[in-house]
C-alpha positions as CSV (number, residue, x, y, z in Angstrom):
1,M,0.0,0.0,0.0
2,A,1.4,3.4,-1.0
3,G,2.5,5.4,2.1
4,G,2.0,2.5,4.5
5,G,4.2,0.2,6.5
6,E,7.9,0.6,6.3
7,E,7.8,3.4,3.7
8,M,5.7,5.6,6.0
9,N,7.9,4.7,9.0
10,H,10.9,5.9,7.1
11,I,9.2,9.2,6.1
12,V,7.9,9.7,9.7
13,K,11.4,9.1,11.1
14,K,12.9,11.6,8.6
15,Q,10.3,14.2,9.5
16,M,10.7,13.6,13.2
17,A,14.4,14.3,12.9
18,M,13.5,17.7,11.4
19,L,11.0,18.4,14.3
20,R,13.6,17.4,16.9
21,S,16.0,20.0,15.6
22,L,13.5,22.6,16.9
23,W,11.8,20.5,19.7
24,P,14.3,17.9,21.0
25,Q,11.6,16.1,23.1
26,A,9.3,15.5,20.1
27,H,8.4,11.9,19.6
28,Y,5.7,9.7,18.1
29,E,3.7,6.5,18.9
30,E,2.7,4.1,16.2
31,S,-0.8,2.6,16.3
32,S,-1.9,-0.8,15.0
33,S,-3.9,1.1,12.2
34,G,-0.6,2.5,10.8
35,A,-1.2,6.0,12.0
36,C,1.3,7.8,14.2
37,L,0.5,10.1,17.1
38,V,3.1,12.9,17.0
39,I,3.7,14.6,20.3
40,V,5.6,17.9,20.6
41,P,6.1,18.9,24.2
42,G,7.2,22.4,25.1
43,F,5.5,24.1,22.1
44,L,5.7,27.9,22.7
45,L,2.5,29.7,21.7
46,P,2.7,33.1,19.9
47,K,1.6,36.3,21.6
48,G,-2.1,36.8,22.0
49,Y,-2.8,33.5,23.8
50,R,-3.5,33.3,27.5
51,E,-1.1,30.3,27.8
52,T,2.5,30.5,26.8
53,I,3.4,26.8,26.3
54,T,1.6,23.6,25.6
55,T,2.1,20.1,24.3
56,L,1.0,19.9,20.6
57,L,-0.4,16.6,19.3
58,F,-1.5,15.5,15.8
59,I,-2.1,12.3,14.0
60,A,-0.1,11.5,10.9
61,P,-2.5,9.2,9.0
62,P,-1.5,5.9,7.5
63,A,-1.0,7.4,4.1
64,F,1.2,10.3,5.3
65,P,2.6,12.4,3.6
66,W,0.2,11.8,0.7
67,S,-2.6,12.3,3.2
68,C,-2.0,15.2,5.5
69,P,-2.9,15.6,9.2
70,E,-6.4,17.2,9.5
71,S,-6.1,19.0,12.8
72,F,-4.1,19.3,16.0
73,F,-4.7,19.0,19.7
74,T,-3.2,20.4,22.8
75,D,-2.8,19.0,26.3
76,T,-4.3,22.1,27.9
77,E,-7.2,24.4,26.9
78,V,-5.7,27.1,24.7
79,K,-7.5,30.5,24.6
80,L,-6.9,33.8,23.0
81,F,-6.8,36.9,25.2
82,S,-9.6,38.2,23.1
83,G,-11.8,35.3,24.0
């Protein structure tokens, strides 16, 4: 399957090396479905947010990078100062 299995693992590992150059604690967990949960601790939020730092999470789907992540999650509630 294109983008699955070992090919995806190779691509994710290459992309993770790039992420770790900016966020050394970034890592991922593989699921039995072939997707990867990417975890980026210590992600600094830009000005305008009530919080200053969070852990960023997103799912790299089984067909990554041909299929892009759709959204992201945080480990805390993130709000703008404006509401």
